[in-house]
N, C-alpha and C positions, 0 to 999 in steps of 0.2 A: 305755414309759419307758426311757431308755437309762442306761448307767452304773450297774447294779443290782449289789450284791454277790451273791456265791453263796448266801448266806443269804436274801436277797431272793427270788431265783429260786427257791429251794427253796420258799418260802411260796406263791408263785404256783402252783408244782406240786402242792403240797398243797391249793390252793383249787380247781384244776382236777379233782382226782382223783375227786371224788364225780361230777361230770359225765359224765367218761370212763367210770368205772364203770357208769353208769346208761345209757350209750349216747346221752346227749344231745349230745355234742361231742367233738372230739379235743382233745388237750392243749393245742395251740397256741391254737386259738379260745377254749377256756375261760379259758386264762392271760390272753389278751389282754382279755377281758371283766373278769377280775379286777383287772387294772390300772387300769380304770375304776371300780371299786368294787362291781360287781355279780357275784352267783353265777349260774352258768348255770340256768335255769329252763325254757327252751323247747328242743325238739329241734331240732337243725341238720340239717334234711333238705332245704334249697334249694341246689342247684349254682349256679355263675356264671351257666349259660344260664337257669336257672330264676328266679334274681333278675332278670335282664334281662327274662324273659318275664312276670314280674308287672307290671313297669312298662309294658312294650310293650302288654299286655293291658289296663291300665287306660287307656291313651292310646287304645286302640281307634280306630286311625287313620282309617279310612273312616268309621264310625259318627259319630266326633267331628266331622270335617270335614261330614258331613250336617247334623249337629245344629246347626253354626255358620255355614252358609251364608247365612243372614239377616244376618251381620255383614260377609261378604266380597262377595257378589254386587252389593250396592249401589255398590261402587267400580269395578265393570266387570271383565272378564276379566283385563287387565294388573294391576289392583288385587288380584285374588285371586291372581295367579301371584307377583308380586313382594314383596306383603306376607307371603306364606308364606316365601319364601327369606330375606328380610332379618329377620323377627321369630325365625325358627328359628335363625339364626345367632347372634343375641344370647342365646337361650335356651340354646344349647350353651355359651356362655361363663358362664352361671350354672351350668351343669351341671359345667364344669371347676372352678369356685370351690368348689362343694358335693362334687365328688370329693375334692378335697385334704383337706377335713375328714372326710369319710366313709371315707377309707382310713387316716387317723391315728388316729380314735376312732371305730369302729364300734359303736353301740349303738342299740337301739330307739328311744329317745327322743332321737336325735341332736341335732334343732334345738334343743331348749330346753336339752339338756345342754351343747352347744357354747356357748350364749349365757350360761350360768351360768358356766362354766369361763373364757371370755375377758373377759366384761365386767367393769367396774370394781366394786371391792367394795361401793360405795353404791348401785349400780343392779342388781347381778346378780340378785337375787332377783325384784325387780319386773318385769325384762325377760324372765327365764326363765319366770316365771308367764304374762306376756302372751303370749310365743311358743307355750307349750305349749297355751294355750286357742285362740289363732288358727289353729295347725296342726290341732289336734283338729277344731274346728268347721269349718276350711276344708275338711278331708277328708270331713267329714260332708256338708257343702254339695256337694262334688264327687260323692259317692254319691247325693244326691238329684237333682242335675242329670243324671246319667246315667241313673238309674232313671226319671225324668221323661222324659228324651229317648226311653227304651225304650218307656214308654206312648204316646207319640205316633207312634213309628214303628210299633209294633204296631197302633195304631187307624187309621193312614193305609192300612194294607193293607186293612182293612175298608172303608174310605172308598173306595179304588180299586175294590175287588170291587163295591161299590155305585154305581160311576161317579159318584161326587161327590154322590149324592143324600141322604146321611146325614152328620151331623156330631156328633162325641161332646161331651156336656156336660163342664163341669169336673168334676162329680161321677164321672162314668166315667173320666175320666182319673186322677183320685186313686185311684179303686178298683184300677185296673190297676197304678199305682204302688205302692201298698200291698202287693198281692199279690206284686209282684216283690221288694219289699224283703223281705218276710217269707220268700219262697223262697230268697233269698240267705243270710238268717240261718240257715236250715235247712242249707243246702248247706255254708256256712262252718263250722258246728258239727259236721257228720257226715262230711265228706270231708278231715279234717286230713291223714291219713296219705297220701294221694296228691295233695295240693294242689300240691305242687311239680311233680309229673309233670304235672299238669293244665295248668300254665302253658305247657309246651311244646305241648300240643294247642290251646290258645287262640291261641298264635302262629300256628300252621299254619292255624286257622280264619280268622284276620285276613288272611294271605296269600292263602287260597283266594278270600275276598271281594275283596281288591284286585286280584289278576289277572283275575277274573271281570269286574269292572267295567271295568278299562282294556282288555279285550279285546272285551267285548260293546258298549260304547258307541260305539267308533270303526267296528265292523262295522255296527251299526244305523244310524248316521248317516253312511255312507258317501258318500252323494250330497249331504249337507247339512253336512258338517264345515266349521268356520270356519277361515280360514287364519292363517298365523303373525303376520301384522300385527295382525289382531284379538286374537289370543292374548297376544301380548307388548306391545302398545303401545296399545290400545283402552281408554282410561280413561273411566268414566262416574261419575255421581252422582245416586243416588236419594233423597239426603237433603237437608234445609235446611242442612247444613254446607257450608264451602268444599270443593272437590274435594280439595284436599291433605289436610284433616282427615278426610275420609271415606276416603281412602286408608288414614290412620293407624289408623281404627277397624276396618278389616279386619284389623289385626294381632291383635284379639281372637280370631280363629279359630284361629291357631296357638297363641297364648298359652294359650287354654282347654284345646286338644287335647294339646299336649305340656306337660301339667301334673302327670303323676302319677309323675315321676323320683324325688321324695323316698320314694316307697314302698320303693326299694332300701334306704334309710336305716332304715326302719322294719321291714325284713325282716333287719337286721343280726344279730340274736341268733338267727335261724334259718338263716343262711347259712354254709356251709361255706367257710374261707379268707376270711372276711369283709373283710379288710383290701384285698383284690384283687376280690372278687366285688361289693362294693357300689360302689366307683367306676367299674368297668368296666361294671356293670349300668346306671348313670346315663348313662355317655357312649354306650354302644351303643343305649339306648333312644331318646334324643334324637337321635343321629346317623341312626338308621334313619328316624325320622320325619321328620327333616328332607329326607332324599333320597326317600323314597317318598312322602310328603306332596306334596312338589313335583310329582313324575310324576303324582299323582292330580288335583292342581289345574290342571295343564296339559292333561290328558284332559278334563276336565270342561269348561274353557274352550272346548277344540275341538269339542265335542260339545254344548253347552247351546244353546238357542235364543237368538238375538241379541236377542230381546224380553225384556229383563230383568225387567220389572214382570210378565210371565206367570210367572215363577219365583217372585218373592217374593209374589205374590198369588195362587199356586195353589189350587185347591178341595180339593186333596189335603191341605193343611195342612203339607207338607214340600217345599221346593224340590228335594231329591233324588228324590223320588217322581215329580216332573214330569218331571225330567231323564231318568229311567228310562222314564217312560211315553212321552215324546216319541221315544226312541231305538229301544225295543225292544218297545212295545206294552203292553198291559194285563196279559197273562199273564207276560211277561218281567219287568215292573215288580213284580208281585206276588212272583215269585220272588226277585228280588235283594232287595227290601225285607224279606221274609222272612229272607233269610240276614243282613241288616243288623242287624234287631233281635235276632237270636240272639246275634250277635257283641256288640252292645251289652249284651245280659244278662250275658254273660260278663265284660264290663268292670265291671259292677256287683259281681260277685262278687269280683273281684280287688281292687277298692278297699275293700270291705269287710273283706278279710283285712287289708290294710295299715292301715286306720283303726282296727281293733281292736287292733292292735299298738302303735299310738301311744297310744291310750286306755289299755291296759294299763300301758305304760311310765310314762305320767303319773299313773296311780293307784298304780303301785308307789312312787312318790315322794310319795304323798300329796296330790296337788293337786286331784283331782276329789272331788265330793261322793260319799259311800259309797265311798272308795277301799278300805278294808279288804275290803269286800264284792266290788268290781269287780276287784280285782288278783289273785284266786285263780285258779290254774292248775289245769285239768281234767286230771289225769293218765290218767283212764279213756277220755277221747276223744283222747288222744295228745298231752299236753303242749300244750294251746292255751288261750288265755284265754277260755272259753266265755262268762263273764259279760260281759266287756268286748264280745264280739260282739254280745250282744242289747242291751247299753246302747246302742251305735252304732245298732241297728236301731230302738230306740225313739226316739231322737232325730232320726232321718230321717223317723220316721213324723209325728212332730210338725212338724218343719219343713216337710214335704211339704203340709201344710194350706195353706200359702200358695198352692198350685195352685187351691184352692177360690175364691181371691178373684177373681184376673185373671191373664191371661197375664204382665202387667207384674210383678206380685208374684211370680210363678213364676221370672221370669228373675232374681231376687234370689238365688235358689239358685246360679246360674252365677256371680253377682259375689261371692257369698261364697266359692265356691272360688278364684277368682282372686286377689281383694285379700287375703282371709284367708291363703292360702299366700304371696303374694309377702311380705308382712311376716314371716311365719314363716321363709322362705328368707333374705331380706335381712339380718335382724338379727344373727344368728350370724356371717355373713360380715363385717358392719361391725363388730362387737366384736371378731373376730380381728384385723383390720388397724389399728384404733385403739387397743385396750387390750391385745391379747394376742399381739402379734408375738413377743415373747421367749418366750411359754409355749407356742408352736405347735412341735410336733415332727413332721416330715412322715412320712407312712407310706409304703409301698412305691410307691404312685401319687402323684405330685407335679409340679406344673408348674414348679417350680423359680423362676428369677428373674422369670418371667412372672407368678408366683402373684399378688403384689400388684397390678398393672396390671388383670389379669383380675377380681380380686375388685372393684375400683372400678368397672370397667365393669359387672359384674353388678349392683352396687348401684344404679347410675345407671339402667339398663334396668328393674329391678323397680321402682323408684319412679315411673318413667314408665308402666310396665305397670298399676300401681295406680291412678294418676291416670286413665288412658285408661278403665279399667274403670267409672268413675264417671260417665262422660259419657251423656247419652241418645243413643241411636243415631241416632233420626230427625232430630234438630236441635235448636237452641235452642228455649225457650218450649215445653216439652212440656206435654201434658194430663195428668192423672191416670193414664190408661190407657197412656200412651207414656213415663212417667217412669221414670228409672233409680233404683232404691231402694238402690243399693250402699252410699251413706254412711249411710242409715238402718240396714241390716242389720249392716254391718261396724262401723259406729259403736257400735252396741249391744254388739257382741261385745267390741271393745277396751275402750271405755269401762267396759262392765260387769265386764270381767276386772280393769281397774286399780282400779275401785270395789271389787270383791270383796276385792283384795289388800290395799289401804290401810285398809279398815274392818276386816277380819278376819284374812285369810290372812297377813298380815305378822307375826302373832303367832306363827304355827305353821309357815309355809311356809319353809323353810331351803335349798330347792334340792334337787338329786339327792341320795338317801340312799345310804349304803355299806351293801349287803345281804350282805356277807360276814361270816363269823366274825370275831370280834376278832383271833383269833391268826392268821387268814389274810391281814391286812394286810402288804403289803411295806414294806420299809424307806423306799421312794420315796413311797409313799402316806402313811405315817406322818408322813415329812418334809415334805410338801406340806401336810398338814393343819395341822401346828403353824405353818408359814409363813403360812398363811391366817387365823390366829388362831381356830381352831376346834378344839373338844374333842369327844372320842367317848365316848359311853357305851353300854352295852347296852340293847337294846330287842327284845322278841320281838312280832313280828306274828302275831296268830291267824290261821291260813289253814285253812278247812274243806277237807278232802280232800287236803291236803299235809302234809309233815312240817314241825313247828315247829323253827326254827334260830334260836339266838340271834343277833340282828343288831346292827349298830353303826349309830346314827343320828347324822348330823353335827347338832351344836347350836351355834349363834354363841355366842360368849363374851359376857357382859354388858359 
């Protein structure tokens, strides 16, 4: 906040001193968080590169492309190539709009915090509640879809090894999925002190896989590579939709792949120099995936079999496995698919770290069931939200049961990640440009006069992407096994969250809470609270294993 008196600045310095003395943060980062109303509780051990790393690792470029080839291959090689380029361009616009907000107000619960801050007084609590749940469950859906993809990739290696003469049952797929989720919970709980450093290693692993693929495939298909006309102009249609709409459905591949950039926001309170690390992490991760993803899909279009139906109907269960098999044989396919599912495993670990921070932030503001229990920070394990990690693991294990029903039901996990997060990203951007223009104070990274046009473009694209994710991929008149259950799953999330709010939560959810000591409020905070018609009273939250600090809770006036 600008224009503060020396007394106000002194209060922020006092608010940050405990965090500095404890080695959790430097004074500037702790003071920035204090301006948003929160005391520093997590350790800031992520550099800018490591913040980028966690987002890029979650995106897991090549494994994500492999997991979503069923959406892009039906549009043909040109559909794969140009859908990636165009969709990524619009996703970058969304990233620019979010970077503006992330630089100005970096906090782990950013999306629902921004929504509450910018929305109208009559709608802010309900919208903030909706965004918090949509984002939390959308990220858990992303964890489920990543780990479900891992299970399919791992088992595809077994299928290749058995020459396609064995097929895993839904129960086996779920067992592998569940084991993966539990392993992620254990690693996220015990490796916190080096988790930032691990992100750099994860990025290196991603690039090793990318370069191994874009080198091995052209060599393996040296005498059978497709020409430029096939790659850039050959459109196909393996669906019952018109060719143009099949091309649009191919956008779902980049939309799902480049979907983890909000993890930079959720790591805000663990990032050093957060006002720059968060926006640059967002833009660097999207930009890297835009460029390298385009290179990958061009290489795949050049090296894949022209018989597209042989890829979508492969006995290996994964089109990517068939592409590897055709190019470099059984042993090479097993080797690269093994590397592929290892990188997919790392993706799951990174997204669990991010969703646990969002869940922790949401419980810190009292919005989740059992919030006083979930929001406890484990100092013994390195100032991490240990209980929030296992809360997310439990939710993922339950949602993963959909995979026991049918593949179509399992695809709902994919749609939960896309549609749920689109709503969570678009709502604060919308609130900012409709109700909150006068309240927005730019941070160090800002798009200037282009900010509002970029924000409107982002909103239109996110609405379109949400609608796109609800269409049956194969065509109109789907059967129960080919139906897209996005509207069912996300409708349950959105309507359930709103019903929960209006039936019960409206009585006690007042938006983000102030967790600073009363005497640590700056003059600008006190002035803003008065202007919003909010009074402040002491409240102490009991936290097992942490120090009890008198807190200030925002309470709307009657």
